[in-house]
C-alpha positions as CSV (number, residue, x, y, z in Angstrom):
1,M,-0.1,-0.1,0.1
2,Y,2.5,3.3,0.5
3,L,6.8,2.2,0.1
4,N,8.6,2.5,3.2
5,P,12.0,4.1,3.2
6,Y,12.7,2.7,6.5
7,T,13.7,-1.5,8.2
8,D,13.0,-2.7,11.3
9,S,16.3,-1.3,11.9
10,R,16.9,0.8,15.3
11,R,20.6,2.2,14.7
12,W,21.2,5.5,13.7
13,L,24.3,7.8,12.7
14,R,23.7,11.9,13.3
15,G,25.6,13.7,10.6
16,N,25.5,17.2,9.2
17,L,25.9,16.8,5.4
18,H,26.5,20.9,4.6
19,G,30.2,21.9,5.8
20,H,32.8,24.7,4.7
21,T,35.7,24.6,5.1
22,C,36.8,27.3,1.8
23,C,34.9,30.5,3.8
24,G,35.9,31.3,7.5
25,R,38.0,31.9,10.3
26,F,39.1,28.0,11.9
27,M,37.2,25.8,9.4
28,D,40.3,23.0,8.8
29,V,38.7,19.5,9.6
30,S,41.0,19.0,12.2
31,E,38.9,21.7,14.4
32,S,35.8,20.8,12.6
33,G,36.2,17.1,12.7
34,P,36.5,16.5,16.7
35,M,34.3,18.9,17.6
36,Y,31.2,17.3,15.9
37,A,32.0,14.1,16.8
38,S,32.9,14.9,20.6
39,L,28.3,16.2,20.4
40,G,27.8,12.4,19.6
41,Y,28.2,12.9,15.9
42,D,29.3,10.2,13.3
43,F,29.8,11.5,9.9
44,M,30.4,14.6,8.8
45,A,30.2,16.2,4.8
46,I,32.9,18.9,3.8
47,T,30.5,21.2,0.8
48,D,32.6,24.0,0.2
49,H,31.7,26.0,-2.8
50,N,32.4,24.7,-5.8
51,M,35.1,22.6,-4.3
52,A,36.0,19.0,-4.1
53,P,38.6,17.5,-2.2
54,S,41.1,15.2,-4.7
55,E,40.7,11.8,-2.5
56,A,44.7,12.8,-0.9
57,Q,42.9,15.0,1.0
58,W,39.7,13.4,1.8
59,R,42.3,10.7,3.1
60,T,44.2,13.9,5.4
61,W,41.4,14.7,6.9
62,Q,39.9,12.0,7.5
63,S,42.8,11.0,10.1
64,Q,42.0,13.4,11.6
65,A,38.3,13.6,12.3
66,N,37.4,11.1,14.8
67,L,34.7,10.3,12.3
68,V,33.5,9.4,9.5
69,L,33.9,12.0,6.4
70,I,31.5,12.3,3.1
71,P,33.3,14.6,0.1
72,G,31.2,16.6,-1.8
73,E,30.7,20.4,-2.6
74,E,28.5,22.9,-2.6
75,N,27.9,23.6,-6.3
76,G,26.9,27.2,-8.4
77,S,27.2,30.7,-8.0
78,T,23.8,31.3,-6.9
79,D,21.0,28.3,-5.9
80,H,23.4,26.7,-4.3
81,I,23.1,22.7,-4.7
82,L,24.8,19.4,-2.6
83,E,26.5,17.3,-4.7
84,L,27.3,14.7,-1.7
85,G,29.8,11.8,-2.4
86,V,31.9,13.3,-4.7
87,F,36.0,14.2,-5.4
88,A,35.8,16.5,-7.8
89,V,33.1,18.8,-8.9
90,T,30.9,18.2,-12.3
91,D,30.5,20.3,-14.7
92,T,27.7,21.8,-15.5
93,P,26.1,23.7,-18.4
94,S,24.1,27.1,-17.2
95,D,23.0,28.1,-13.9
96,N,19.5,27.1,-14.5
97,M,18.2,25.3,-11.9
98,V,16.6,21.9,-13.8
99,E,19.3,21.9,-15.7
100,R,22.2,21.9,-13.3
101,T,20.4,19.6,-10.8
102,A,20.1,16.9,-14.2
103,V,23.7,16.9,-14.9
104,L,24.6,17.2,-11.2
105,K,22.8,13.7,-10.6
106,K,23.7,11.8,-13.3
107,S,27.2,12.2,-11.7
108,G,26.4,10.0,-8.6
109,G,26.2,12.2,-5.7
110,F,23.5,12.6,-3.2
111,I,21.4,15.9,-4.8
112,A,20.3,18.1,-2.3
113,A,18.8,22.1,-2.6
114,C,19.8,24.1,-0.4
115,H,18.3,27.6,1.8
116,P,15.1,28.3,-0.4
117,Q,13.9,31.1,1.8
118,Q,17.1,32.6,0.9
119,Y,16.3,33.6,-2.5
120,D,12.6,35.0,-4.0
121,H,12.6,31.8,-6.3
122,G,13.1,29.4,-3.7
123,A,10.3,27.7,-3.8
124,E,9.6,27.7,-7.7
125,N,13.6,25.8,-7.9
126,I,11.7,23.7,-5.9
127,H,8.5,22.8,-7.6
128,A,10.9,22.5,-11.3
129,A,13.9,20.4,-9.7
130,A,11.5,18.3,-7.7
131,N,11.2,15.1,-10.1
132,I,14.6,15.4,-10.0
133,L,16.2,16.7,-7.2
134,H,17.5,13.9,-4.0
135,A,15.8,16.2,-1.4
136,F,16.2,19.8,-0.9
137,E,17.1,21.3,2.8
138,I,14.2,21.8,5.3
139,Y,15.9,23.7,7.8
140,N,18.8,26.0,7.3
141,G,20.5,27.1,10.6
142,L,22.3,29.2,9.1
143,R,19.9,30.5,7.1
144,E,17.3,31.2,10.7
145,N,20.5,32.5,12.3
146,R,19.6,35.5,9.6
147,G,16.5,35.3,10.0
148,C,15.3,33.1,7.6
149,D,12.0,31.3,7.5
150,E,12.2,28.0,7.8
151,A,10.0,26.5,8.5
152,A,7.8,28.2,5.4
153,N,9.8,25.3,4.0
154,I,7.6,22.1,5.6
155,A,4.6,24.2,3.5
156,I,6.8,24.4,0.4
157,W,7.4,20.7,1.0
158,D,4.1,19.6,2.0
159,D,2.8,21.7,-1.4
160,V,5.2,20.1,-3.7
161,L,4.6,16.3,-2.2
162,T,1.0,16.3,-2.5
163,K,1.2,18.0,-6.9
164,G,3.0,14.1,-6.6
165,H,6.5,14.8,-6.6
166,R,8.9,12.6,-4.6
167,I,11.7,14.5,-2.3
168,W,13.1,14.1,1.1
169,G,13.9,17.4,3.3
170,V,17.3,17.3,5.0
171,A,17.8,19.3,8.3
172,T,21.2,21.1,8.3
173,D,24.1,23.4,10.0
174,D,25.3,25.2,6.4
175,F,28.6,24.9,9.6
176,H,30.9,28.6,9.2
177,C,32.3,28.4,12.2
178,Q,32.0,31.9,13.1
179,Y,28.4,31.9,11.7
180,T,26.5,29.4,13.2
181,T,27.7,26.5,16.3
182,P,27.2,23.0,15.1
183,G,23.9,20.7,16.6
184,K,21.3,23.4,14.8
185,G,20.3,21.2,12.0
186,W,20.9,17.4,11.8
187,V,20.5,14.5,10.1
188,C,20.1,10.5,11.6
189,V,20.7,7.9,8.9
190,Q,19.1,4.4,9.6
191,V,22.2,1.6,9.0
192,P,21.5,-2.0,9.2
193,E,22.7,-3.3,12.9
194,E,25.3,-5.8,12.0
195,D,27.6,-4.0,9.8
196,K,30.4,-3.4,11.8
197,T,32.0,-0.9,9.6
198,I,30.2,2.4,7.7
199,T,31.3,4.2,5.2
200,W,30.8,7.3,3.4
201,Q,29.2,5.3,0.5
202,T,26.5,3.2,2.4
203,L,25.6,6.8,4.1
204,V,25.4,7.9,0.7
205,Q,22.8,5.1,-0.8
206,Q,20.5,5.4,2.6
207,L,20.4,9.1,1.6
208,K,19.5,8.9,-0.9
209,K,16.6,6.0,0.2
210,G,15.1,7.6,2.5
211,A,16.8,6.1,4.7
212,F,17.1,8.6,7.5
213,Y,15.2,11.8,9.4
214,A,16.4,15.5,10.1
215,S,16.1,17.3,13.2
216,T,16.5,20.1,14.9
217,S,16.2,18.6,18.7
218,P,14.0,15.6,18.6
219,S,15.0,12.2,17.6
220,F,13.3,9.1,16.6
221,D,13.5,5.9,18.4
222,H,12.0,3.6,15.6
223,I,10.1,3.5,12.8
224,V,7.9,0.7,12.1
225,F,5.9,-0.1,9.3
226,D,4.6,-3.9,8.5
227,G,1.9,-2.3,5.3
228,Q,-0.6,-1.5,7.9
229,T,0.9,-0.6,11.1
230,L,2.3,2.2,12.5
231,R,5.0,2.2,14.5
232,V,6.7,5.0,17.0
233,K,8.9,5.8,19.7
234,C,10.3,9.4,20.1
235,D,13.0,10.2,23.0
236,S,11.4,11.5,26.1
237,F,11.5,14.6,25.2
238,V,8.8,14.6,22.5
239,Q,5.6,16.1,23.5
240,K,3.2,15.4,20.9
241,I,4.2,13.0,16.9
242,R,1.4,14.3,14.2
243,I,0.9,12.6,11.0
244,V,0.8,15.2,7.8
245,G,-1.1,14.6,4.9
246,P,-1.5,15.9,1.4
247,E,-1.7,19.8,1.9
248,G,0.2,19.4,4.8
249,R,-2.8,18.6,7.4
250,T,-3.2,16.5,10.1
251,V,-4.3,13.2,9.9
252,F,-3.4,11.6,13.6
253,Q,-1.7,12.5,16.2
254,I,-1.5,12.0,20.0
255,E,0.0,13.8,22.6
256,G,3.4,11.7,23.8
257,N,6.1,10.3,22.7
258,R,4.7,6.9,21.4
259,L,2.4,6.4,18.2
260,E,0.1,3.2,17.0
261,W,-1.7,4.3,14.0
262,A,-3.7,2.4,11.5
263,A,-2.8,4.0,7.8
264,E,-5.3,5.6,5.9
265,P,-5.3,3.7,2.6
266,D,-6.0,6.7,0.8
267,L,-2.7,8.8,1.2
268,T,-0.7,9.6,-1.5
269,Y,1.9,10.2,0.6
270,F,1.6,10.5,4.6
271,R,5.2,11.0,6.8
272,I,5.8,11.5,10.2
273,E,6.8,14.4,12.6
274,G,7.8,14.3,15.8
275,H,7.6,17.9,18.6
276,C,9.5,18.4,21.3
277,G,8.5,22.5,21.8
278,V,9.2,24.7,18.6
279,R,11.6,22.2,17.8
280,R,11.1,18.9,15.4
281,T,11.9,16.2,13.8
282,W,10.7,14.3,10.9
283,S,10.9,11.2,8.5
284,Q,11.4,11.0,5.0
285,P,7.7,10.7,3.0
286,F,5.9,7.0,2.7
287,F,4.3,7.5,-1.2
288,K,1.2,5.6,-2.4
289,A,3.1,2.5,-4.2
């Protein structure tokens, strides 16, 4: 009835998908990597502007970071796009959002549009490229610090999903050391419990599948769906769990940090939100098969 991006695994790895060494003070990975690791992060991506690390540079950074590093870049002079899982910047034919996204995706990385609230035409970008993008930033910590209405991204997401597009949502710090501190927004990627070693390739593969959730504080312990009944458990600080369907309407909600819900059969999609004050955690959408 619904396509489930998750398995029954309860192993979630926390990471930041948007961070820089190229445009700020104290940005060397030998400092930022251990900083994130000390906060309980398992991985981070390096996404410098139109610069991707060589494999040699990545190996040096990886030896210093104390967590898994995903190589990547932030593509474009405007209408920025994250390209994760690459050791070289992919050449794009123009600044056109749709053309650039298509070329980047063909190169094999995980492709996510950045901070739509920074642009007057940000929502148009997401709608135009929604069938190509893997994801877009539904929350960007740096942009919130600069006064952007990051909550408005959720309305864009539901609008795009309601129109039948299938796209994931990510939360990031957009880490620039002198502008923002770690821990504003992140993703938690679901990986097999039995895997002893997790590589950046595994993380990118799971991101493409949608086997992750995004958060600004709360967490999911498990998201289990057998095709009929959804069972969710969040951390103890979550005050409410909400099932959201087409047009962003509330399909079901319950107070507390546990939910059991018999899925309605006629939704084109549904997604899960955990609420902790103004902070949120968002599952990826379950789409009608």
